[in-house]
N, C-alpha and C positions, 0 to 999 in steps of 0.2 A: 644554897649549897649547889654546886654544879653536879658532881656525881661522887658516889662513894666507891672505894676501890679495895680490892684484895689482890695481891700480886702472887700469881701461882707459877712456879717453875714447871716446865713440861716434864721434868723428872719427879715432880712432887715436892711438897714443902711450901710453906707460906711465909712471905717476908712482910710482916706487918709494918705499917707506918702510922705515926701519930697524927692527930688533927693539927693542921698547920695552915697558915696563910701563904698562898703560893701566888704572888703577884696579883692579888685581888681576888683570886679564886680560892674557895675553901675546899680542902681535900681531907678525906678521913680514911681510916683503915677499916671501916665497916665492911664486912665480907658479903659475898653473894649470899642471899637468903638460903637457909638450909633446904627449904622445899624446892629450890631451883638449882641446887648444885649438881644434880645429875645431868643437867644440860651442858655443863662444862666439858664432860667427857665426849659429848657429841660434837661440840664446836671446836675444842682444842685438838691438836694432833695427838695421836697415840705415840708412845715412845719409839715405836719401830719406824714411823714415817712422819716426822715433824714437817710442817710447812717451811719453806725457805725463809731466811731472814728478809725483813722488809714486807712481809705479808700482814694484812690486817683484815679482820672479819667483824661484822656487826650483825647480831642475831636477836630478833625479838623473842621474848620468853612468854610461854602461855600464861604464866601466873602474873604477868605485868612486868614492865621494864624491858631492858635490853642488855645484852652481854657484848662487850667489846673485847676482842682478843687480838693481841699483837705479838709478833715474834721478831726479836732483835738479835744481832750478833752481840756477844758478851766478851769483854776483854778478860783474858786469863781463863776462858772456858773452852772446852773442846767442841761445844755445840751451841745451837741457838738458845736464846733465853725467851721464854714465853711469859706474858703478863696478861691479866684480864682486869677489866673494870666493869662494875655494875652501874648501869644508867637507869635511874628510876623514871617512871612516866613523868613527862613534863619537864625534864632536864633541859636547860638552855646551854649557852656557850657555843663552842665551835660545832659544826656538823661532824658526824662520825668520820666521814671520809677525810675531813681536814686534819685528822690526827694521824694520817698515814706518815710514816717515818718519824713520828713524834712518840716519845715514851709515854705510855699510859700508866707507868708504875714507878716513876721516880720524881724527885723534885723538878719542877719545871715542866711536868707533863701536860699541864693545862695550858694549851697554846692560846694566844689572843685571837680575837675574832677577825682582826685585820689580816687580809690575805695578800696584800700587795707584795710582790716579789716572791711569793710562795710558788711551789710547783703548779698550783691551780689558780694563779692570777688570770684575770680575764684575757689578757693578751696571749697568755700561754694556751688557754683553751681555744681561743679563736684560731690560732695557728694550727693546733692539733685538729680542729674541726675541718679546716681547709685541706689539710693533708689527707684526711679520710672522708672526703666529701661524698663519695659513692656509697659508703657504709653508714652514713650519719642518719638519714631519715629512717631506714628500716630498724636501726637500733633504737632510736627514740620512740618509734611506734610500738616496739615490744615493751619498752619501759612503761608507756602509757597503759598497755594491756595489763601490766602487773597491778595497776590500781583500779582498772575497770572491772577486774575479776579478782576476788580474794585468793583464788588459786590459779592465777595466770601461769602459763608455762615458764619454768625457770629459764633464765638467759645464761648461756654458757659462752664466755669470752675466751677464745683461744689465742693467746699471745705469747711471744718469746719471753717476756719478763713481766713481773707484777706491776711495774711502774706504768706500763701501757694500759693494763687493766684498770689501775687506779685512776688514770686520766679519763677513761671511758665513764667510769662511775661518777667522777667529779663533773663531767660534762652533763650526765643525766641529772645530777642533783642541781646543777645550775639552771636547768630548764623547769624545775619543779618548785612549787611554793615550799617554804621552809618546813611546814608540817609534814609534807610528803617526803622531802629530802631527809628529814630526821627518821622517818619510819622505814625508809628503803634499807633492806638488808642485803649484805654482800660479803664476799670473801675475795680478796685479790689473788689468792693462790691456794689451790688444794690439789692433792694427788689423787683424791677419791671423790670426784664430783657426784657420783651416785648417792653418796652418803651425806652430801652437803644440804642443809635445810634452807640456805639463803636464797633470795630471789635472783641475785646476780652472782654467778660463780665463775671465777677466773681460774684457768688451767693452762699448763704448758703443753707443748706438742707431745711430750712423753707421758702424759697422764693416762691413768687407767680409764680410757674413754674412747669408744669407737667413733671417730669423727666422720667415717665414711659409710656408716650403717644407715640406710634410708629410713628405717623406722625411728632411729635415734634423732636424726636431724629434721625429720618431717612431722613426727607425731609426739615425741616425748619431751624434747627440749627445743628452745629457740637458740640455735648455734650460730654465733658470729665468729667465723674463722679468719684470723689474720695471718695465718702461717701456711696458706695454700690449700686448705681443705675446701670442700664444696659449701659447707654451712647450710643453714636452713633456707628455703625459698624466701626471697624478700617479700615482706607483707607490710606495706606502709599505709599511712593514713594522712588526712589533710593537716591535722595539727603537727604531726612529725615533719611533714614536708615544709610547713611554714617555719617551724622552729629551726630546721636545718638551714633554710634560706636566711634566717636572721643571723645565724653564726657565720655563714658565708659572706654576709654583708658587713661583718665586723660588729654585730650587735649582740650583746648578751641578753637572752630573753628575760622579760620582766614579769614580776608576779601579777596575777589577775585574780579577780574574785572567783572565776571559774578556772581552775588550773589547766584545763585542756580545751579552752575556748578558742577555736581558730579565728573567730572574728577579731578579738583583741590583738592576736598575733599579726593578722593581716593588716589591721589598721596601723599598728606600730611600725610595721615594715614599710608601708606606703608613706607614712609620715616622716620616718627617720632615714630611709634609704631611697632617695629619689630614683625613679626609673630613668635610665639613660634614654636619650632620644633615639639613638641608633639601635637598629634591630639586634646587632651582635651583642651590645651591652645589655639589652633587655633579656635576651636569651641566656646570657651568662649568669644573671641574677636570679631570674624566675625559672629557667630551665623547664619550660612548659612541655617540651617534647618528651621529657622523662616521666611525665605524670600519666598514670593509668586513667581509664575512663571514669572510674568511680571517684577518684580523687579530683580529677578535672571538673566534673560536674559539681562536686562539693565546693571547689574553689570558686566557681562561677556563682554558686548560691551565696557564699559568704561575701564576695565582692558586690553582689547585687544588694545584699542587706546594707552594706556600707554606703553604696550609692543612694539608697533610699533615705539615709539620714540627711542628705542634702548638704553635707559638709563641703563648703566651697574650697577649702584647702586641699581636699582630696580629689575633687572632680577632675582636675587636670591630670594627675597621676593615673586615676582610674581610666580616663579616656585614652591615654597613651598605652596603658596595659591592654585595654579592650581592643585597640587597633592591632596590637601585636598578637593578641589571642585569636582574633577573628581571622587573621591570615592563615592560621593553622587549623583552627577548629571553629568554623563558622557556625555550625549548628549548635555547638555547646555554648558559644558566646552570645547567642540570640537573646536570652533573658537579660544579660547585662547591657546589651545594646539598647533594649527597650527601656530599661530602668534609667539609664543615663539620658536617654531622650526625654523621658518624663521629667527628670530632674532639671534638665535644661529648659524645657518648656514652662515648668511651673515657676522658675525663677526669672524667666524672660519677661521684661516689662517694657512697653513702648516709651521712648523718650523723644523729645522734640529733635527733629533732624536739623542740624545746623545748615544743611544745604538748601532748605526750603520749608515753607509753612506747610503744616499738615503731614509732613513725612515722619517716618519712624526709623529708628536705627537701634542697634543693640550695642552693649558695652563690648570693649575689646576682648575681654576674657570670654564672654559668652559667645562672641562671634567666632573666636578661635576654637572654642569647644564645639560649636555647631559645625564649623568647617571640618573638624576632625571626624565627627560622626558622619558627615556627608561623604567624606573620602572613603570611609569604611563601607558605606552602603553602595556608593557608586562603583566600587570594585566588583560588585556582583552582577553577573550577566542579567540584563533586562531590568535592572533597578532604575527607577526614575525618581522625579521630584515627589510624586505622590507617596511612594514607598518611604522616602526619607522623612516626609512630613508626618507620616502616620506610624512611625516606629513606635512600638509599644501599644498600638491600638487607640491612641488618643490624638486629637488634632493638635497641630502646633501653628505658630505664626508663619505666615507666608514668607518665604525667604528667596530673595533674588541675588544673583551675583552682582558685584559692584557695577558692571556695565549694564545692568538692567535686563540681562538675558536670563533664561531659565538655567538652572544648575546643569553642569556638564552631564551629558548622557540622559537628561530628562526632557520633558516637554512643558511648555507654559500651561498654567492652570488659571482659569478665570478667577478674579478676586470674588470671593463669596460675601464680602462685607466692605464697608467703607474703609479706606486706608487708615483712618484714625479711630475706627470703631472697634468693638470687641470681636474676637474671632468667632467664626460660625461653628456650630456644634451639630454635625450631621447625625449624631446618634446620642441623644441625651442620656440614654440608659447607662452609657459608659461611666458618666460622672456619678450616677446614683449607686453604682456598685460599692462605693465606699461606705454607704450607709448600712443600717441593719438589714439582714437578709430578708426579713419579712416585708420590707417596704418595696422590694423589687422582684421578689420570687414569682409572683403571679404573672407579671408582664414578661419576665424571661421565659416562663413556661409557655405562654402564648406564642412568643416569638419562635421558640423551638418547635412547637406543634405546627406552626405555619411555615416553618423552614425559612424564616426571614432573618435569622441570627447568623451574622457572618463569623468567620473563623476567629477574628480578633475579639469579638464579643464573647464567644464561647470560651476562649482561652483566658480572658480577663475574669470571667465569671468563675472559671475553674480555680484560678488563683485565689479569688475571694472566698470560695467555698472551702478550699483547703485550709485557709486561715481559720475559718469558723470551726471546721472539724478538729483541728489541732489545738484550738483555744480552750482554756480551762472553763469558760462560761458554758454551762449546760444549755442555756436558752438558745444561744447561737448554734450550738451543735444540733439541737433538736430541729431547729428551723432548716438547717442545711440538709439534714437527713430526710426531712419531709419533702423538700424540693427535689432531692435526688430520687426519692420514691415516686413522686408524681412525674418526673421527667424520664422515667424508665423507658428504654428503647430509643432515646435520642442520643446525640453525640456527647451530652454533658457528663454522664457517669464515667465514661472512659477517659474523658479529658481530666476530670477530677482525680481519678485513680492514677493517671500518668503524672499529674502534678505531685500527688502524694508520694509516688515512687521516687521522684527526683529529690524531694525534700527529706525523705527518710533514708536515703541511700547510705549515708555514712553513720547512721545511728547504731548503737549496740542492740543486741537482740532483746534484752529485757525492756529497754526504753521503747523500742519499736512496738513490742507486743502491748505494753501498757497504753501507748498512744493510739494504736489502731484498734485496740479492744472495743472502745466505744463506737467505732465506725462499723462494727459488724452489723450488717443489715441485709435485707433482701436485694438491695441494689448491687451488692458485690457479685451476686450470681449472674447478673447481666453484664457487669463490667469486666469480670475476670476472664481471661482466655489463656491459651498456652504461652503467649508472649509476655504475660504479666510476671513480675518478679515473684520469687518463691515465697517471701513473707506474706504477701497479699493472697497468693493462692492457698497458703495454709489458713489464713483468716477465713477465706471463702469456704474451705473444707470444714472448718469448725462450725460454721452456720449450717452447712448442709448435713453434717453428721450430728445434729442436735440430740439424737437419741443416745449417743455414746457419751460416756463420762470417763474421767480419770485416765488410767493407763490404757484402757481400751481405745479411747479417743486418740491418745498419742500414737499408739501402734497403727491406727488407721491413717493418721497423717503421714507417718513414715511409709506405709504401704502404698498409699495412693498418690502422694504428692512429691515425695523426695526422690531425686535421681538415683536409679539403681536400687531403690527400696532400702536405702540406708542414709543415715544422717551425714551430710557432707562436711559440716564444720561446726565449730562451737557457737557462733552467732545464730545459726539456723536452729540448733538444738535449744538455745536459750529462748528464741522467739516462740517455738512450738511449746516449750515448757510453760511459759507465762500465758500463752493463749489457753492452755488447758487448765492451769492453776493460776489465776490472776494474782493470788497472794504469794505464789512461789512455793507453797508448802503442800506436798502431796500427803495423803494419809499414810500412817506407818504401815498399815496392812498392805498397801500397794507397793511398797518399796521392793520386796523380793521379785515381783514380776517386772517392775520398772527396771531393775538392775539387768534383767535379761533382754530388755528392749533398747536401752541406751548404751552406746559405746562408753566404756569406763574412761578412756583418755579424754573424751569430750566433756564428760561429767566433771572431771578434775579441772579441765581448762576453763570451764564456766563458773567454777566455785560452787557448784551444786552438790559437791561431795559431802557437805555437812549433813544432808538428809540421809546419807547411806552409812554413816558411822555407827549408829546403833545396830544396824543390820550386820555390819562386818564383825562386831563382837558377839552377836547372838543371831547367826543366820538361820534361815528355815531349813536349809540343807547345804551340804558341802559338795561343791562342784567346781568346774573350771571357771564359771562366771565369778565366783567368790575369789578365786586365785587371781583372775585378771584385774579385779578391782583392787586387790591388795597390792599388786605390782604398781598400779598407777598411783595409789595413795602414798607410796614411798616418796613421791615428789613433794608431799605436803608436810609441813611441820605439825606434828600430831601430839596430843597429850600422852603421858607415859603409858597408860593401860592400852589405849588404842594403838600406840606405836609398837608395843611389844606384840600385840595380836597380829598386826600387819607383818611384822618381822617373822612371826611364826608361820604365817601363810606363805610368805615369799620363800622361806626356807623349805617349806613343804613342796612348793613348785619346783625347787631345785632337784628334789628327788625324782619328780616326773620327767623333767627335762634332762636329767643326768648332766647338769652343767657344772657340778662339783663332785669330787671323789666321794664315794658312798660313806666311808668312815667319817669324813668331815661333816657331811650332811647330817648323819645320825647324831653326832656330838652336838652340833649347833642346834639341831631340832629339839633335843631334850633340854638344852639350856634355855632356848626360847620358850619352851612349854612351861618350864618352872616359873619364869618371870611373867608370862602372860596370864596365867590362871584362866584358861579358856572355858567356855560353856560346854556341856556334854555333847551337843551337836558338833561343835567345832573340834573338840579333841577326838571324838569318834571318827571324824573325817580324816584328821591328821594320822591317827593310828591306822586306819584302813589304807591310806596312801603309803605309809611307811611299810606296812606288811606286804603290800603288793610288790613294792620295789625289792624288798628283801627276798621274796620268793623267786625273784628272777636273777639273783646274784649268784655267781659261781661259788661252789662250796669251798674251794681253796681260799678265796677272798674272805668268806665268812669266818674261816678258822684263823688264817694268818693275821687278820686285822681285828680279831675279837669283836666283830660287828654286833654279834647277838648278845653280848654281855649286858648292855643296858636293858634289853628286853627281859633277861633272866631276873633282874632285880626290880623291875617295874611292879609297883604294888597294885596298880589298876589291872585287874584280870582281863579287861577288854582288849588290851594290846596282845596278850598271849592268844586270846581267842581269835583275833583278827589274823594273826600270823598262822594259826592252825588252818583257818578257812582258806587263806591264800595258798598255802602249800598243798592242801588237798585239792583245791581247784586246779593247780598246776601240776598235779601228781604225774600225769603221763608225760608231760614235758620233762620233769625231773627224771623219770625212769628212762626215757629215751636218751637223755643227756648222759646219764650214768652208764648206759650200755655202750655209748660211743666213747666215753672217757672213764673207764672203770677205776682209774686211780683216784678220781674225784669222790668216789664213794667213801674212801677212807676219811677224807676231810669233812664230808657231810656227817659221818658217824661221830667224829670227835666234836663237831660243833653242837650236835644235839645231845651228846652225852656229857659234855663238860658242865660241871656244877660250880659256878663261881660263888664265893661267900655271899650269902644273902639271897640266893636263888629262891624264888617263891614256889609253893606247891603247884600253883596253876601252871607255871612254866615247866616243871618236871612232868606233869601229866601230859601236857601238849607234846613235849619232846618224845615221851614214851609212845604216844599214839603215832607220831610221825615215823619213828623208827619201825614200828610194826607195819604200818600201812604203806609207806613209801619206800624206805630203804630195803625192807625185806622183800618187797615185790621186785625191785631191781635185782636183788641177789638171786632170787629164784629164776630169773630170766637170763642170767649170765651163763655162758658156756664155760668150760674148763679153763681155757687160756685167759679169759677176762677175770675169772675168780682168782687166778694165780697173780695177776697184776695187782689186785687189791691186797692179797697177802704180802707181796713183796713191797708194796708201798708202806705197810706197817713195819715190816722187818728192817728195811733199809733207811726209811725216812722218819718214822715215828715209832721206834722200838719200845718206848715206854707204854704205848697204847696196845701193843700186840696182844697181851694177855687179856685185856678188857675186850678186845674185838673177838677173841676166840671164846671168851665166856659168853658174850652175847650170841654168837653163832650156836653155842651149845644149848642156849635157852630157847632157840626157835623150835617149834614143833616139827616133828618128822615131816619130810616133804610129802605132801599129798599130790594127787593129780593137779596139774596147773589150773588155776582159775580161768574161767572163760573170759573173753574180752567184751562181755556185754556192757561193762561200764567204761570201756575204752573208746575214745574217739575213733571214727572210721579211718583206716589207713595206718593203724599202729603196727609196731613190730610184732610178729607172731611169737608165742612163748618158746623159750629155749630151755633145754634140759642139759645138765652137765654135772659132773662129779663135784662134790664139796671140796 
């Protein structure tokens, strides 16, 4: 069975369908499971703002399975028709995005898997990719980050129409293995992206979304703006760049065992998209000038691994690419040049020279390869034959030009061996480096101590030691660490560290921490300096701060090693996190302090928010940090109880920020409180925040909008007590305000005297005390004209309350001498006397 369906109109009502054979697919009217139906309200549009016709959303459900929701125009209807389908885990058939513009709720809704001629056929996607070449790699890099981190930042696609969004999503799915493409969640159009739980969110230029807010585009979302906005800063990676180049070459990316393996992408690109011989054609395909330093070094590393395989079908393309690369980035291309030279030398074999006995010659392909490398080397100032022959630090066969002269720009070198004999090996230790570290470690240490190891030998040894340190075999790693410890003070530790930096430059934070964790040793203290990359400086600090543990260690890393004493980005936080907690799980008792050390936006970006969820529902205290985490957790699809708690906290923050009208904030806050069932600490903080905000509200607003009515009927006496505390703390501000605006005293009196049905005794007691302590104090300090204003406010604006007001005045004790200002803040208004 492909998937079960229940068709829900956006105005309510279910249209059941019987079990039927639909072109080979079985469909059924099995509805969305009851325990998952509440998610339909989140995914589907509310009646007041339905998504446009042609929109499609795919949302994973916490209880398993996924929800597909489509909106179509309906004949004979005044509005769009919404349909949903429940996709159980393991469902096959078309990908969710393939159902765009297909009915998911009528006969024929199950479309076939063949997509030729569909809006997402390969030729259509290739054309779309070429039309958006500059935006392609950054978008694909953000898609990869969605899978690298469970809570990767949502992607917001701003386009004029849902069709363009759908094509971007189809392009992403085409780059992913089928399992990833099926799990990708999206909506092609929504008017409220802040409420959308999907990974990719499509919006129009008129959506409720500030596309020009720096915090939004730089920290909260990854925004790709196709309608003229700035969007998020481009952040690409090697896999995305290679996938983009595959599309530009007209190749649809193929599945690989590792979905984000750049090596398989580069191999396929080299094999199926031959590099043009002319420089302009090469630049058009590979666009090396557009690559940043990190991606460029990663590309060279991948190409070097491909060259090490010795695949003769790829050596020619690699050589042409290397020549093109070296013209622009000679230093970066050096490892590839050396590896290509090794590959050429290892495959080169002497064959009888047809021109004479005893001579040697090389095959045509090898000769062409060698000449290509020679031209690249000769272009460098001062390069000669020796440099060309020793590329990569290993000797090669002596090569002369066809005329018997030394290579252009070089000088002749005496033959070190007979023309028909084996090549000379001036440094046998080079060849021994391929063996176990223990077989050559002592000799290398001696050479380093005597300063007889040349740069080529040290570099080759650093490469080999880096292999050993990153290898899974503990024996090799221990031998490598032992050698580095014995070679402390020599050039070797820094050379190894530099090699490790290059190799791990494109790794994710967690992977990097796990792999450099075993490398933590005393040698890092000698090798690390201010020029070392941040991850390795963090690793060195972990060794040095061995007395610190847990959150104290993480705080020390941030304080000592991170720029500006704050975490710069998510990968850095992830690296530090796993250096401190190798298993990734901090103790629960450290979470409250950890929340105050780590930026909440980066915690969500790295997917580490899972460790903070229990703390959010049962915090140690209610403060701004808790609110900040709740705001960021809105970007994550949460289980119901945690989701309502986060909603409660976010709505509480709206009171502090005054971002919504006070009556709306109070109503939604009480609604969220009922659904969240918060812990005592949480609800106490919510009540305290609400009370502080109400104590600052103008009395006219309190009365006209009936804002205090929910407080009057609240059965928890803590809320009334918090309001009492807040008003008494702000007593003199209230008094001064009433002296400046005496008509407001009438509205404050009515707000505190009004008894709505169900008012609690606690509320009545609080209001009685506030009338006596606050309002009566203001009345005593008013002069005659101000008191007259209060009387006239009742007489002309609220005549029904005038007798109540006069009754309260009569209940006041006879005016005694005015109280002193001992309890009044310095600078208050002096007491005023006046007739009643």
